[in-house]
N, C-alpha and C positions, 0 to 999 in steps of 0.2 A: 504494500500500500504506500503510495507516494505521499509526500507531506501535505499536498493540497487535498488528498483524499482523507487524511486524518482530520484536517480542519472541517471538511464537509461532514464526516461522521460525527464529530463533536456537535456541530450545529444542528444536525437532523435527528439526533438520538437523545436529546435532553440530558447531555453530559454536563455536569457542573464542576467536576474536579478531575485533575490529571495527576496520577501518581508517577513521578519520575524515579524509577528504581535503579539502583546500582549496587555494586558489590565491593566489599573491602578486601584486605589481604587474606583474611581467613576464609573468604567466600560467603560471609554473612550478608544478607540482603538489607540494604538501607534505602530510604526514600525521602523525597521532598515532594509535597503536594502543592500544586498551583491551581488557581481558578481557571476555568475554561476561557474567561475573558482575556487572560494574559498569554494564551497560546498563539504564537505567530509563526509564519512559515520560515522565517530566518533562523529559528531555534534549531531546525533540523540540519543546518549547515554550519552555524556559528556557535550553537550551544546556548544554554540559559543559566544564569546565576540565580538558582532557586534556593540555595542554602549555603552555609559556611562549611565547606567540605574539610576544613582543617579539623573539625570536630571528629571526623572519621579517620582521616589519613595523617593528621598532624601537619606541621608546616611544610609546604611544598617548595623545594628549591627551583622548580620549574615555573613558579609564578602562580597567580590566581587561577583557580580551577573552576570549570563549569561543566554542566551535564549536557551531553549530546544525545538526544532521543533517537532511538532506532525505530523508524516508522514501521518496520516489518513485525514488530513485537506488540502491536496494539491489541488490547483485549479488554472487554468490559467485565468488571468484576461482578460475578453473580451474587455475592453477598453484600455488595455496595453498588447497586445498579446505576447510580448517577456518577460513578467513577470509572475511568479507564486507567490502565497501567501501560507504561512504555518503559522497556528496559533501556538503559542509557550507557554509553561509553563516557569515560571521564577524560576531558581534554583541557588544555591550557586556554585561558581566555583570550590572550593576545594573538598567539601564533596558531591556535587550533591544532596543536600537536597532542598526540596521545600521551596520557599520564602514565608514567612507568610503573605505578603501583596499582593500576586498574586490572582486576582479575580477567576481564574479558579481553584485554590486550594480550595476555599470555596466550590464550587460545588463538587469537589472530596471528601472532608470530609463529605458532606451531603450524598453522595452515599455510603460511607463506613458505616455510621450509619444505613442506610436502610438495607444493607447486614447483619449487626450484628443482626437485628431483623428478619432475615429469608426472607427478601424481595428479590427475585431474580431479578425482573425488576421493575423499576419505569418509568412512562410515564408522561412527562410534555409537555403540549401544550399551545399555546397562541393565543388569539385574540388580535391583535395589531392594534391600530388606530393611524393615523398621517395625516398631511396635506401636500399637494403639491401645493404651491402657484406659480403663474407665476413669481412674483418678490417680493423682500423684500429689501427695501432701508432705511437705518438709516441716519438721518440728525443730526449730532452733530458737531458743529464747534469748541466748546471749553468746557472743563470740567466745569460743574457748570452752563453753559448757558441754559441747558435743552436739551432734545432730543425728537425726534419723529421717529417712524419706520412706514413706509408706505408699506403696503402689498396689492397686487392686484392679482385678479384671475378672469378669464372669468366667473366663477360661483358666484362671490361675489354679495351680495344684493345691494352694492353701485355702482356696475358696470352697464354701459348702455348696456352690452351684453345681447342679448336675451336668452343666456344660464342661466341667473340668475333668470329666471321667474318661475321656477318649484319648488314648496314647497313640495318636496318628496325626502327623503333621499335615497330610493331604486329606484330612477329613472333610466331610460335606456339612451343610447346614443341618441342624442348628448348632452343631459343635464348632463349625467355622462361623463364629458369631459376627464377624466383621465383613462377611461377603458383600452385603449391601453397601457398606461404607466404601469398600474397594471399587465397586461398580460406580458409585457416585464420584469418587476420585478420578477414575479412568475417564469417565464421560465428561467431567468438567475439564480435565486436562486437554482432551481432544476437541470437544465442541467449542469451548470458550477460548483456549489458548493455542490450539493448533498443534499440539504435540501428542502423538499416539502412544497408547499402551498396547503392546502386542498380546500380552497375556498377564494374568494375575492369579494368585493362589494363597492359601494359608502358608505361612513360613514354616521352617523346620522346627522352630521353637514351639513349645506347647502353649505358651501364654500370650495370646493376642498378637502373634507374630505374623507379619505380612510380607509378601514378596510380589514385586511387579517387574515386568520386562518393558523397558522403554525402547521404542523403535530407534533404529540407527539413523543418525544425522551427521553432518559435518561437525568438526571439533567444537566450534563456538556454539552452534545451534544445539549440539548435544549438551553442552554446559547449561545453556538456557533452559533446555527441557528438564534436566535434573533439578536445577534451582527452582523452576516453576512447580515441579512435583512437590518439593518441600513446602513451598508457599501455599499450594492448594491443600495439602494434607493438614497443615497447621491451622488454616483458616476454617476448613470444614469441621475439623475436630473442635475448634474453639466454639463454634456455633452450638455444639451439643455438650459442651463442658467435658469433652474427653481429653486425654493426655497422651499425645503422640511423642515419640522420641526416635531420633536417628543416631542416638548414642550407641557405640558398637557393642557394649556389654553391660546392659542395665539390670539384667535378672540373673542373679547368682545361681549356678546350676544348669543354665541353658547354654546353647552354643553361641548366642548373640547374633548380631546382624553383619552380613557381608555385603560387599559390592563387587560384582563381576563386570569387568570392562571389556567389551568385545570390540574388535577392530578389523577392518578390511580396507585395502587400498586398491584403487582402480585407475589404470592409465587411460582407459576409454570406458564407455558405457558397457562394453562387452568383455573387458580385459581385467579380471580380478587377479592381481599379481600374486595372491596367495594360493591360487588354484593351479593344480597340475593333474590332469586326468590320468596320466600314466603312472603316477606315484602309487605304490602298492600299499603303503601304510595308512595314509589318511588323505590321499589326493592333495597333498600339500607341496607347493613349489619349493625350490631351493631358496628363492627370495624369502618365502615365508619362514623357512628354517633359520635363515640369517636374522630375520626380525625377532624370532623367538630367542636366538642366541643373545641378542642385545638385551632383551627383557631379563634373561637369566643372569647375564653378566652384571647388570646394574640393579638386580632385585633388592639387595640390601640397601643401596643408596635411595632407590625409589620409595622405600618404606617411609621416609620422612614426609613424603607428599601423599602417599596412598593410605597410610595408617598414621594420621597426624596428631592423635591425642594420646595422653598417658593411658587412657582407658582402652585404646586400640590394642595394646599389648596384653591386656587381660583377655580380650577376645581372641587374640592370636594364641594365647596359652591353652585355651579350651578348644580351639578349632585350628590347629597348626597346619602350616603349609610346608611342602617339600620343594626346594629350589630345583625343579626339574620340569619336564613337559611330558604330556601324554594325551592320547585320545580317549583313554579309559579311566585312568586314576584320577579321581576327583580331589585328591589331596595335593596335587601338584600346583605350583605357582602359575603354570600355563597349561590351559586345556585347548585342544583342537577338536571341536565337535565334528563327528563323522557318523551321522545316523542315516545318511542317504547318499548313494553313489551318484557321481556326475552332477553334483549340485553346485555349480559354479557360483550362483547367486548367494548361497549360504555359507561358502567357505570363509571362515573367520578365525581369528586367534583371540582367546579369552584370557585376560590377566585376572587372577583370583585373589592376589594378596593385597586386598583393599577393603575399606569399609565405608559406610555411608556418611561418615563425619567429614569427608574430604571437601575441599574446595574443588568442584568438578572441573572448572576451567583449567586449574593448575594440574590436577591429577591426570586428566585426559592428555594434556600437552606433554607432560613428562613421560607418560607411557609411550606416546607416539615417538618422542625424542629418543628414548632408550631403544625402541625397535628400529628406528631409522639408523641409529649408530651401529646396530648389528648388521644392517644391510650395507652401510658404507664400508665397514671394516671386515665384512664377511666372517662374522663370529659364528663358529659352529656350536650348536646347542648340545651336541652329544646325542646319544641314543635316548629314545623315549623311555620313561619309567612306567610300565603298565602294571607292575606288581604292586600289591598292597600288603598291609599288615607286617608280618615278620620279615618278609622279603625286602621291604624298604629299609629296615634297620641294618641289613647286611651290606648295604651300599652306602658309600660316603657322599654326602651332598652338602653344599654350603648352606649354612643356617641363616635365617633372617634375624634381624635385631630382636632382642627381647625387651627393649624399653625404648621410649622416645629419645632418651639421651644416647643410647647405642645407635639409633637411627641417624641422629645428628652426626655422630662420629663416622658412620658409614658414608654419609654424604660428603663429609669433609675430605675423605680419602678418595672419593670418586665423583667429582662434580662436572667433568668436562662434557658429558653427553648432553647437558642442558644449555651449553653455550649458545648464545644467539636466540634463545627462547625465553628465558627468564631474565629480565633486566636486573642488574646488580642492586638497584634501589629496592626493587620488590623483594629480592632474595634476602637482603639485609633485614628488611622489616619482618619478613616471615621467620627467619632464624631467631630474631629477637623475641618474637611472639612465642616461639616454641621453647626457648630457654626460660622465659618467664613462667610458662605453664609447668615445665619440668621442676623448677625451683619451688613453685607453689605446691606442687604435689608432694615434694619432700617435706614441706613444713606442715602438711595437713595430717590430722589424726582421724583415722577411719573407725567406724564401729567395730570392724573386725579386730583392729589393733587393741581397742579398749577391752574387748571380750577376751582376746588371746593373752594379753600381757598385763592385765591389771594386777594380778597376784604374783608377778615374777619376784 
């Protein structure tokens, strides 16, 4: 939709307010809301000074910042029908240059690198897991006194509800009590925002766990789709006082929430560079193998961006990954789905060492960058690991980091593959954020520690 069409839509649909949405270094959605009377065509080329962006990004060495609306992302909010949203890039006011700490700019740079290698189209999809609890209440009367968060769900094993009695992740209604909620999420995402959900199901966890498959899009649009999914889930849940979370490991004793990032690269509309119909193992091309080689080579370093929270490593502890690849073993860092022969359209590579707490623009960009590094340097991924269980233990494989601090150390020793994708200004701010989170976690006292060590 061109800028003039946006103006026409506002004028003819009783729109009163325009949410200008943008993303910070962590990938968290921020916004400034302006009146429909203040929307003018120049904003789509020059930007609009709708808020003090220093409140989000701190002082910018590039000068004053403004928001540049993306007219392709217009959507009328179903829970606020007099409001539309527009995703925005962050640019400098004077020169209209891209702001180096803007998350969407990272995805744009990754896309440019792909095009430089002759890739006409990149496709990034995601299997996203999350929880929708009935309630979440934190009891904390004073700092230092201790805290406890009580979560409840009609599906929880500690609940007296009969809906908690079925031990089957792929159960049907009524035990899959959030089926209707997922349908509403999927239809809102598609009908209102234009991003499709290919499928959805109850997650692998027993307690109100959800899993959705987002259709594949280009790197930046895929980031938009993931961010909009979170936006939709939170707003629809808020309307009924439910409590969703994309935290990787919120329920002790369950496997937590994963993010599987699927990728395919296309030189032409009919040339999937990952597909080779003559390959006997998974109809995977040599280029695809090199892409996997890059993912495995940089898997430890990637963890800083694909598993970005201290809580991510608790999830990894209960749902570990092996730094290897396979078409059969679901515990490997890389999977190559092969459920149908001669399926060029569906040949893709899936990176599984990620969770839904990511900044998607950043995570998708670095996964692409690691894979491209494998192609450029012809990194051999080795033989696939189809064995499971005890057979895996007999083979030596590089381990992923076991903490956020270890992930930072891994990246410090292996940063070159993201050169030209993540600006140094963005990277410095991101590392500072992660160091702060790590230090905060060291100072915190958990209920488990109080229970375990009170009487030492």
